[in-house]
C-alpha positions, -999 to 999 in steps of 0.1 A, spaced: -640 426 485 -672 427 467 -664 465 460 -629 457 443 -644 428 420 -668 452 406 -640 479 402 -623 454 386 -650 444 362 -654 478 353 -617 483 346 -613 450 325 -645 462 302 -629 495 294 -594 479 286 -590 491 254 -564 461 249 -591 437 257 -611 421 231 -644 420 254 -643 455 263 -674 476 259 -658 496 233 -646 467 210 -677 447 215 -697 476 205 -673 480 172 -689 444 167 -722 457 169 -732 463 129 -714 429 120 -733 412 145 -765 431 130 -761 417 95 -751 383 104 -790 366 102 -774 329 103 -769 319 141 -735 299 128 -721 334 112 -732 356 143 -710 329 170 -684 328 144 -678 364 152 -676 360 188 -667 321 196 -659 301 169 -655 273 187 -696 278 192 -699 281 154 -680 246 149 -702 232 174 -737 246 160 -728 238 127 -724 206 138 -757 202 154 -774 215 124 -756 187 102 -765 154 125 -792 136 132 -806 140 162 -802 105 174 -765 103 165 -742 91 194 -712 108 196 -677 99 212 -651 130 218 -615 118 222 -585 134 241 -603 145 271 -592 119 299 -565 126 319 -550 150 343 -531 164 313 -557 172 289 -578 194 312 -570 224 291 -592 208 264 -623 202 281 -639 237 270 -643 213 236 -662 192 256 -684 214 271 -691 233 242 -700 200 224 -724 185 253 -740 222 250 -746 224 212 -752 186 203 -777 181 232 -799 157 236 -775 138 214 -756 116 235 -720 131 235 -693 105 258 -656 111 265 -647 77 282 -659 43 271 -681 19 294 -684 35 329 -691 75 330 -662 98 333 -654 110 370 -644 145 373 -615 155 395 -601 190 402 -603 201 365 -599 167 346 -621 135 339 -608 102 347 -620 72 325 -614 49 295 -605 64 266 -606 53 233 -596 61 196 -601 24 180 -631 31 153 -640 -6 157 -644 -8 194 -667 30 194 -687 14 166 -693 -18 186 -702 1 218 -730 23 198 -715 57 188 -720 70 153 -695 96 155 -660 102 165 -647 137 172 -611 131 174 -594 159 195 -555 161 189 -531 193 191 -557 217 195 -575 206 164 -604 186 160 -616 161 132 -649 140 120 -646 102 119 -680 86 109 -686 56 124 -719 47 110 -743 63 85 -763 76 114 -730 100 123 -727 111 85 -731 148 81 -766 153 65 -764 178 34 -781 214 37 
């Protein structure tokens, strides 16, 4: 079985139709070398990482963030946004459930969703990242959640 997995990985890495094939990744090397800014470099590879890194650069380190649209069985496919934001915005508090912590099930989270800016503000959040229809939008809840100018 292990031999089959290794063989599949070698095939996948050489498939010219695969964006992540070795040949296609090798074509990116000159662009990556020229990109000195980490956000620009991330944009060449994973645009969501670039968005999260750019937001990290603009937010105060103690801002509390609430990400909507992540709770429930039907939102499991959106969780990549949550994981990227938790990673890049660390050590900030990034939550998806109001009150008690969200509970992970097989591919989805159970919890208390919230899109009320007043309720989020009352619960100490500074920024709401609204996630709907595969798009994110920022809603500043307090001055601490306002992006800093660079």
